[in-house]
C-alpha positions as CSV (number, residue, x, y, z in Angstrom):
1,M,174.0,77.8,95.4
2,L,175.3,80.5,92.8
3,V,174.7,79.8,89.2
4,S,175.1,81.9,86.0
5,K,172.5,83.9,84.4
6,S,172.3,81.4,81.6
7,K,172.0,78.6,84.3
8,A,169.5,81.0,86.2
9,A,167.3,81.4,83.2
10,K,167.2,77.5,82.3
11,L,166.3,76.8,86.3
12,A,163.5,79.5,86.1
13,G,162.3,78.8,82.8
14,V,162.7,82.2,81.4
15,S,165.0,83.6,78.9
16,R,168.5,85.1,79.6
17,T,167.3,88.5,78.9
18,T,164.3,88.4,81.4
19,I,167.0,87.4,84.4
20,H,169.1,90.4,82.9
21,R,166.0,92.7,83.1
22,Y,165.0,91.5,86.5
23,A,168.5,92.3,87.9
24,K,168.4,95.8,86.1
25,D,165.0,96.6,87.4
26,G,166.1,95.3,91.1
27,R,163.5,92.7,91.3
28,L,166.2,89.9,91.3
29,S,169.4,90.3,93.4
30,M,172.6,89.2,92.0
31,T,176.2,88.3,93.5
32,G,178.5,89.6,91.1
33,D,177.5,88.2,87.6
34,Q,175.6,85.1,89.4
35,V,172.2,84.4,91.1
36,D,171.7,82.4,94.1
37,T,168.9,79.7,93.4
38,S,167.1,80.9,96.5
39,E,166.6,84.3,95.0
40,L,165.2,82.5,91.8
41,I,162.6,80.6,94.0
42,R,161.8,84.1,95.6
43,V,161.3,85.9,92.4
44,F,159.8,83.1,90.1
45,G,158.4,80.8,92.7
46,K,159.9,77.7,91.4
47,I,163.2,76.2,89.9
48,S,164.1,72.9,88.1
49,E,167.0,71.2,87.8
50,Q,167.2,70.5,84.0
51,G,164.8,73.5,82.9
52,D,161.9,71.4,82.7
53,T,160.9,69.3,86.0
54,P,160.0,71.2,88.9
55,V,162.3,70.7,92.3
56,Q,161.2,73.4,94.7
57,T,157.9,75.5,94.7
58,D,157.2,78.9,96.7
59,Q,157.3,78.4,100.2
60,L,154.0,79.8,100.5
61,A,152.4,77.0,98.9
62,H,149.8,75.1,100.5
63,R,148.5,71.6,100.0
64,V,144.9,71.1,100.5
65,T,144.1,68.1,102.7
66,E,140.9,65.8,101.7
67,S,139.5,66.9,105.1
68,E,139.9,70.6,104.0
69,Q,138.8,69.9,100.9
70,A,135.6,68.4,101.9
71,L,135.2,71.4,104.5
72,L,135.6,73.8,101.4
73,Q,133.2,71.6,99.5
74,D,130.7,72.1,102.3
75,K,131.0,75.7,102.3
76,I,130.4,76.2,98.7
77,G,127.5,74.2,99.2
78,L,126.1,76.7,102.1
79,L,127.0,79.5,99.9
80,E,125.2,78.2,96.9
81,S,122.3,77.6,98.9
82,Q,122.3,81.2,100.4
83,I,122.6,82.5,97.0
84,K,119.6,80.7,95.9
85,D,117.6,81.8,99.1
86,L,118.7,85.4,98.5
87,K,117.5,85.1,94.7
88,D,114.3,83.6,95.7
89,D,113.6,86.6,98.3
90,R,114.7,89.1,95.8
91,D,112.1,87.7,93.4
92,Q,109.4,87.6,96.0
93,W,110.1,91.3,96.8
94,R,109.7,92.1,93.1
95,I,106.6,90.4,92.8
96,K,105.4,92.4,96.2
97,T,106.3,95.5,94.8
98,S,104.6,95.0,91.5
99,E,101.5,94.2,93.5
100,L,101.8,97.3,95.9
101,A,102.2,99.6,92.7
102,E,99.2,98.2,91.2
103,L,97.4,98.7,94.4
104,L,98.6,102.1,94.7
105,K,97.4,103.0,91.0
106,G,93.9,101.7,91.9
107,E,93.9,103.9,95.1
108,Q,95.0,106.8,92.9
109,E,92.1,106.1,90.4
110,N,89.5,106.0,93.3
111,T,91.0,109.2,94.6
112,R,90.5,110.9,91.0
113,L,87.0,109.7,90.7
114,L,86.1,110.9,94.5
115,T,87.5,114.3,93.9
116,H,86.2,114.6,90.4
117,Q,89.6,115.0,88.7
118,G,89.6,115.1,84.7
119,R,91.8,112.3,83.1
120,G,93.5,115.0,81.2
121,H,95.0,117.1,84.3
122,E,96.7,114.2,85.7
123,K,100.2,113.9,86.5
124,E,102.3,111.4,87.8
125,S,101.7,111.1,91.5
126,P,104.6,112.2,93.8
127,M,103.3,109.6,96.0
128,I,103.8,106.6,93.4
129,T,107.5,107.8,93.1
130,L,108.2,108.0,96.8
131,L,106.7,104.6,97.2
132,S,108.6,103.1,94.4
133,A,111.8,104.5,95.8
134,T,111.1,103.3,99.2
135,I,110.4,99.7,98.0
136,G,113.5,99.8,95.9
137,I,115.4,100.9,98.8
138,V,114.0,98.4,101.1
139,L,114.5,95.8,98.6
140,A,118.4,96.7,98.1
141,G,119.2,96.8,101.9
142,V,117.4,93.3,102.1
143,I,119.6,92.0,99.4
144,L,122.7,93.7,100.7
145,I,122.2,92.4,104.1
146,G,121.8,88.9,102.8
147,A,125.0,89.3,100.8
148,L,127.0,90.6,103.6
149,Y,125.8,87.7,105.7
150,A,126.7,85.4,103.1
151,V,130.4,86.8,102.9
152,V,130.6,87.0,106.7
153,S,129.6,83.4,107.0
154,A,132.0,82.5,104.5
155,L,134.7,84.0,106.7
């Protein structure tokens, strides 16, 4: 049904200026000085008969049934559980990393004592740096794999 710009503005719940601007920009097609209501629905997603009561919504709108909603709630619960598990794993890896770093420091001290190195000549061991970086990379990989698993499971 063809309507005037003023009526189109009321149906779409926008100003007449908006209708004019959309038509000028090519976002809204017009037939002469009139707008087809189907074109209003395409552009604005809904129109109302009196300018305040929705009559028709976008064709892509989807109503979620109760069974679909229950399924989605189950998936949300599963994802929340997986996130909690991943966070717990991350925390355990952080603890392990700290324990290994402390163990390595102790081994470094033993090596220093056995080779009679003085404390004044110590440098940060490249071994500690390498171990810390390796543990960090492994931890990041575990977290990434867990996150990817969660995303793929959600699909």
